[in-house]
FIFI-927314 format. One record per residue (C-alpha): residue in three letters; x, y, z negated. Coordinates in steps of 0.1 Angstrom, whole numbers, plus 5000, padded with zeros to 4 digits. Layout:
N
res=ALA | px=X | py=Y | pz=Z .
...
// end
This chain:
231
res=MET | px=4148 | py=2128 | pz=6481 .
res=HIS | px=4148 | py=2166 | pz=6482 .
res=LEU | px=4181 | py=2182 | pz=6492 .
res=LYS | px=4186 | py=2218 | pz=6501 .
res=ILE | px=4221 | py=2231 | pz=6499 .
res=ASN | px=4230 | py=2267 | pz=6497 .
res=ARG | px=4265 | py=2266 | pz=6512 .
res=ASP | px=4276 | py=2300 | pz=6498 .
res=PHE | px=4265 | py=2290 | pz=6463 .
res=VAL | px=4282 | py=2256 | pz=6465 .
res=GLN | px=4314 | py=2271 | pz=6479 .
res=ASN | px=4316 | py=2298 | pz=6452 .
res=GLU | px=4309 | py=2274 | pz=6424 .
res=ILE | px=4331 | py=2246 | pz=6434 .
res=SER | px=4360 | py=2269 | pz=6444 .
res=GLN | px=4358 | py=2288 | pz=6411 .
res=LYS | px=4351 | py=2259 | pz=6387 .
res=GLY | px=4359 | py=2227 | pz=6406 .
res=TYR | px=4323 | py=2215 | pz=6404 .
res=VAL | px=4287 | py=2225 | pz=6412 .
res=VAL | px=4254 | py=2210 | pz=6400 .
res=ILE | px=4224 | py=2208 | pz=6423 .
res=GLU | px=4192 | py=2199 | pz=6405 .
res=ASP | px=4161 | py=2179 | pz=6415 .
res=VAL | px=4178 | py=2159 | pz=6444 .
res=LEU | px=4163 | py=2125 | pz=6435 .
res=SER | px=4127 | py=2118 | pz=6424 .
res=ASP | px=4119 | py=2098 | pz=6393 .
res=GLN | px=4108 | py=2070 | pz=6415 .
res=GLU | px=4141 | py=2070 | pz=6435 .
res=CYS | px=4161 | py=2070 | pz=6403 .
res=HIS | px=4141 | py=2041 | pz=6390 .
res=GLN | px=4145 | py=2021 | pz=6422 .
res=LEU | px=4183 | py=2025 | pz=6422 .
res=ILE | px=4184 | py=2014 | pz=6385 .
res=PHE | px=4161 | py=1984 | pz=6393 .
res=ASN | px=4184 | py=1973 | pz=6421 .
res=PHE | px=4214 | py=1972 | pz=6399 .
res=ASP | px=4210 | py=1934 | pz=6396 .
res=ALA | px=4202 | py=1929 | pz=6433 .
res=THR | px=4237 | py=1914 | pz=6439 .
res=GLN | px=4231 | py=1911 | pz=6477 .
res=LEU | px=4235 | py=1949 | pz=6480 .
res=TYR | px=4271 | py=1949 | pz=6467 .
res=ARG | px=4305 | py=1939 | pz=6478 .
res=LYS | px=4322 | py=1940 | pz=6445 .
res=THR | px=4314 | py=1942 | pz=6407 .
res=VAL | px=4340 | py=1956 | pz=6383 .
res=ASN | px=4341 | py=1950 | pz=6346 .
res=MET | px=4359 | py=1981 | pz=6334 .
res=GLU | px=4373 | py=1965 | pz=6302 .
res=ARG | px=4392 | py=1939 | pz=6323 .
res=TYR | px=4412 | py=1966 | pz=6340 .
res=ARG | px=4414 | py=1990 | pz=6311 .
res=PHE | px=4393 | py=2015 | pz=6330 .
res=GLY | px=4370 | py=2019 | pz=6300 .
res=ALA | px=4339 | py=1999 | pz=6290 .
res=GLY | px=4310 | py=1994 | pz=6314 .
res=THR | px=4302 | py=1979 | pz=6348 .
res=TYR | px=4302 | py=1993 | pz=6382 .
res=ARG | px=4292 | py=1979 | pz=6416 .
res=TYR | px=4304 | py=1989 | pz=6450 .
res=PHE | px=4277 | py=1989 | pz=6477 .
res=LYS | px=4285 | py=1971 | pz=6510 .
res=TYR | px=4278 | py=1982 | pz=6545 .
res=PRO | px=4252 | py=1988 | pz=6558 .
res=LEU | px=4244 | py=2011 | pz=6528 .
res=PRO | px=4209 | py=2015 | pz=6515 .
res=ASP | px=4191 | py=2042 | pz=6534 .
res=ILE | px=4189 | py=2067 | pz=6506 .
res=ILE | px=4227 | py=2065 | pz=6501 .
res=GLU | px=4235 | py=2067 | pz=6538 .
res=ARG | px=4212 | py=2098 | pz=6541 .
res=LEU | px=4229 | py=2115 | pz=6511 .
res=ARG | px=4263 | py=2110 | pz=6526 .
res=GLU | px=4253 | py=2122 | pz=6560 .
res=MET | px=4235 | py=2153 | pz=6546 .
res=VAL | px=4261 | py=2164 | pz=6521 .
res=TYR | px=4293 | py=2158 | pz=6540 .
res=PRO | px=4288 | py=2184 | pz=6568 .
res=GLU | px=4281 | py=2210 | pz=6542 .
res=LEU | px=4314 | py=2203 | pz=6524 .
res=VAL | px=4337 | py=2201 | pz=6554 .
res=PRO | px=4341 | py=2239 | pz=6559 .
res=ILE | px=4350 | py=2242 | pz=6522 .
res=ALA | px=4375 | py=2214 | pz=6524 .
res=ASN | px=4392 | py=2228 | pz=6554 .
res=GLN | px=4393 | py=2262 | pz=6538 .
res=TRP | px=4410 | py=2246 | pz=6508 .
res=MET | px=4436 | py=2230 | pz=6530 .
res=SER | px=4443 | py=2263 | pz=6548 .
res=LYS | px=4447 | py=2282 | pz=6516 .
res=LEU | px=4473 | py=2256 | pz=6504 .
res=LYS | px=4490 | py=2257 | pz=6539 .
res=LEU | px=4485 | py=2220 | pz=6544 .
res=ASP | px=4484 | py=2207 | pz=6580 .
res=LEU | px=4452 | py=2188 | pz=6575 .
res=VAL | px=4418 | py=2193 | pz=6591 .
res=TYR | px=4388 | py=2172 | pz=6582 .
res=PRO | px=4365 | py=2162 | pz=6610 .
res=LYS | px=4330 | py=2177 | pz=6611 .
res=ASP | px=4314 | py=2142 | pz=6616 .
res=LEU | px=4314 | py=2116 | pz=6588 .
res=GLY | px=4318 | py=2088 | pz=6614 .
res=LYS | px=4351 | py=2104 | pz=6625 .
res=LEU | px=4363 | py=2105 | pz=6590 .
res=HIS | px=4355 | py=2068 | pz=6587 .
res=GLN | px=4374 | py=2061 | pz=6619 .
res=LEU | px=4404 | py=2079 | pz=6604 .
res=CYS | px=4401 | py=2057 | pz=6574 .
res=VAL | px=4400 | py=2026 | pz=6596 .
res=ASP | px=4431 | py=2037 | pz=6614 .
res=HIS | px=4448 | py=2037 | pz=6580 .
res=GLY | px=4436 | py=2003 | pz=6569 .
res=GLN | px=4406 | py=2017 | pz=6549 .
res=HIS | px=4373 | py=2000 | pz=6559 .
res=LEU | px=4354 | py=1992 | pz=6527 .
res=ALA | px=4324 | py=2011 | pz=6514 .
res=THR | px=4330 | py=2032 | pz=6483 .
res=PRO | px=4295 | py=2044 | pz=6471 .
res=LEU | px=4289 | py=2027 | pz=6437 .
res=ILE | px=4264 | py=2025 | pz=6409 .
res=LEU | px=4277 | py=2026 | pz=6373 .
res=LYS | px=4261 | py=2013 | pz=6341 .
res=TYR | px=4272 | py=2021 | pz=6306 .
res=GLN | px=4257 | py=2008 | pz=6273 .
res=LYS | px=4265 | py=2018 | pz=6237 .
res=GLY | px=4303 | py=2021 | pz=6234 .
res=GLY | px=4308 | py=2025 | pz=6271 .
res=PHE | px=4331 | py=2051 | pz=6286 .
res=ASN | px=4353 | py=2058 | pz=6316 .
res=THR | px=4389 | py=2069 | pz=6314 .
res=LEU | px=4401 | py=2099 | pz=6333 .
res=HIS | px=4409 | py=2091 | pz=6369 .
res=GLN | px=4407 | py=2100 | pz=6406 .
res=ASP | px=4389 | py=2081 | pz=6433 .
res=LEU | px=4414 | py=2081 | pz=6461 .
res=TYR | px=4414 | py=2045 | pz=6474 .
res=GLY | px=4441 | py=2051 | pz=6501 .
res=GLU | px=4461 | py=2075 | pz=6521 .
res=VAL | px=4429 | py=2092 | pz=6536 .
res=TYR | px=4406 | py=2108 | pz=6511 .
res=PHE | px=4381 | py=2136 | pz=6511 .
res=PRO | px=4387 | py=2163 | pz=6485 .
res=MET | px=4352 | py=2164 | pz=6471 .
res=GLN | px=4327 | py=2137 | pz=6460 .
res=ALA | px=4294 | py=2135 | pz=6442 .
res=VAL | px=4276 | py=2117 | pz=6413 .
res=LEU | px=4238 | py=2116 | pz=6408 .
res=PHE | px=4223 | py=2111 | pz=6374 .
res=LEU | px=4197 | py=2084 | pz=6373 .
res=ASN | px=4183 | py=2087 | pz=6338 .
res=ASP | px=4178 | py=2113 | pz=6310 .
res=TYR | px=4205 | py=2126 | pz=6288 .
res=GLY | px=4192 | py=2128 | pz=6252 .
res=ALA | px=4162 | py=2106 | pz=6260 .
res=ASP | px=4175 | py=2074 | pz=6276 .
res=TYR | px=4210 | py=2077 | pz=6262 .
res=SER | px=4232 | py=2099 | pz=6240 .
res=GLY | px=4268 | py=2107 | pz=6244 .
res=GLY | px=4281 | py=2097 | pz=6278 .
res=GLU | px=4289 | py=2132 | pz=6289 .
res=PHE | px=4306 | py=2137 | pz=6323 .
res=VAL | px=4341 | py=2150 | pz=6317 .
res=LEU | px=4363 | py=2170 | pz=6341 .
res=THR | px=4398 | py=2181 | pz=6334 .
res=GLN | px=4420 | py=2204 | pz=6354 .
res=GLN | px=4458 | py=2206 | pz=6351 .
res=VAL | px=4473 | py=2240 | pz=6358 .
res=PRO | px=4511 | py=2238 | pz=6365 .
res=ARG | px=4532 | py=2245 | pz=6333 .
res=ALA | px=4500 | py=2248 | pz=6312 .
res=GLN | px=4478 | py=2226 | pz=6290 .
res=SER | px=4448 | py=2208 | pz=6306 .
res=LYS | px=4414 | py=2223 | pz=6305 .
res=ALA | px=4383 | py=2200 | pz=6298 .
res=MET | px=4348 | py=2206 | pz=6310 .
res=VAL | px=4320 | py=2186 | pz=6295 .
res=LEU | px=4287 | py=2183 | pz=6315 .
res=HIS | px=4254 | py=2165 | pz=6311 .
res=PRO | px=4232 | py=2173 | pz=6341 .
res=LYS | px=4196 | py=2163 | pz=6340 .
res=LYS | px=4180 | py=2132 | pz=6357 .
res=GLY | px=4179 | py=2135 | pz=6394 .
res=SER | px=4207 | py=2161 | pz=6396 .
res=MET | px=4237 | py=2158 | pz=6419 .
res=LEU | px=4271 | py=2169 | pz=6406 .
res=ILE | px=4296 | py=2177 | pz=6434 .
res=PHE | px=4332 | py=2179 | pz=6421 .
res=CYS | px=4368 | py=2180 | pz=6432 .
res=THR | px=4384 | py=2146 | pz=6439 .
res=ASN | px=4421 | py=2154 | pz=6436 .
res=PHE | px=4432 | py=2190 | pz=6438 .
res=ARG | px=4418 | py=2224 | pz=6448 .
res=PRO | px=4434 | py=2259 | pz=6455 .
res=VAL | px=4435 | py=2286 | pz=6428 .
res=GLN | px=4446 | py=2321 | pz=6434 .
res=GLY | px=4478 | py=2331 | pz=6416 .
res=LYS | px=4501 | py=2361 | pz=6417 .
res=ASN | px=4521 | py=2347 | pz=6446 .
res=GLY | px=4492 | py=2331 | pz=6466 .
res=PHE | px=4473 | py=2299 | pz=6461 .
res=TYR | px=4485 | py=2269 | pz=6442 .
res=ARG | px=4472 | py=2234 | pz=6435 .
res=VAL | px=4451 | py=2226 | pz=6404 .
res=THR | px=4448 | py=2189 | pz=6399 .
res=MET | px=4415 | py=2175 | pz=6385 .
res=LYS | px=4404 | py=2142 | pz=6370 .
res=HIS | px=4371 | py=2130 | pz=6358 .
res=GLY | px=4357 | py=2104 | pz=6334 .
res=VAL | px=4328 | py=2097 | pz=6310 .
res=SER | px=4328 | py=2102 | pz=6272 .
res=GLU | px=4316 | py=2074 | pz=6249 .
res=VAL | px=4279 | py=2065 | pz=6250 .
res=HIS | px=4265 | py=2065 | pz=6215 .
res=SER | px=4231 | py=2049 | pz=6223 .
res=GLY | px=4209 | py=2036 | pz=6251 .
res=GLU | px=4219 | py=2029 | pz=6287 .
res=ARG | px=4234 | py=2054 | pz=6312 .
res=TYR | px=4232 | py=2049 | pz=6350 .
res=THR | px=4248 | py=2070 | pz=6377 .
res=LEU | px=4252 | py=2068 | pz=6415 .
res=GLY | px=4286 | py=2077 | pz=6429 .
res=ILE | px=4289 | py=2091 | pz=6464 .
res=ILE | px=4324 | py=2090 | pz=6479 .
res=PHE | px=4328 | py=2099 | pz=6515 .
res=HIS | px=4361 | py=2082 | pz=6524 .
res=ASP | px=4364 | py=2044 | pz=6526 .
res=ALA | px=4387 | py=2021 | pz=6506 .
res=ALA | px=4415 | py=1998 | pz=6516 .
res=GLN | px=4405 | py=1972 | pz=6490 .
// end
């Protein structure tokens, strides 16, 4: 894993667009190992068939604690870089909310609100697979940014399956953003809402994310969510 975060770049990108892409985070070998371990059921606490719950078509699996080393390191390295941005967002929106600098303290806050289950997950889509627009909140406590890492090659291993972000501006139509980062890239994006400058100060823009239909092949991604889940 190679991760070097330019905080100014990340802050500018995600504050302006609601997302930022950082390339070449995972090596080919690391991507392959994560995909290979998809069937290692001892690593997971829960498997979800998306069609059963009308979430889309595909399968995802939540890792259990203790997390695999590479996932734990990703969360511990990325979270401190995002906390200043998150707290700046809350300040701009005049919300009385300050996120702790330490990931462990965020998890303790989650436990205090009945959220104690790991949320990182690996997702698999085959031909016809998709994910409906949604938000990964999981409880009262949630961090306003999360990440997804792309484990195989768009256009080579699969077609279709673009990552879709939408933002809803008050009293306006939704805007859609369609992305297909390359293998090994990490996409950091807004979990729920972010501040946008208006004529009378900052206002909330709500965002959701999903995956368009896969036309061929298999698509794998790793989701990194920083807060824990209640169930």
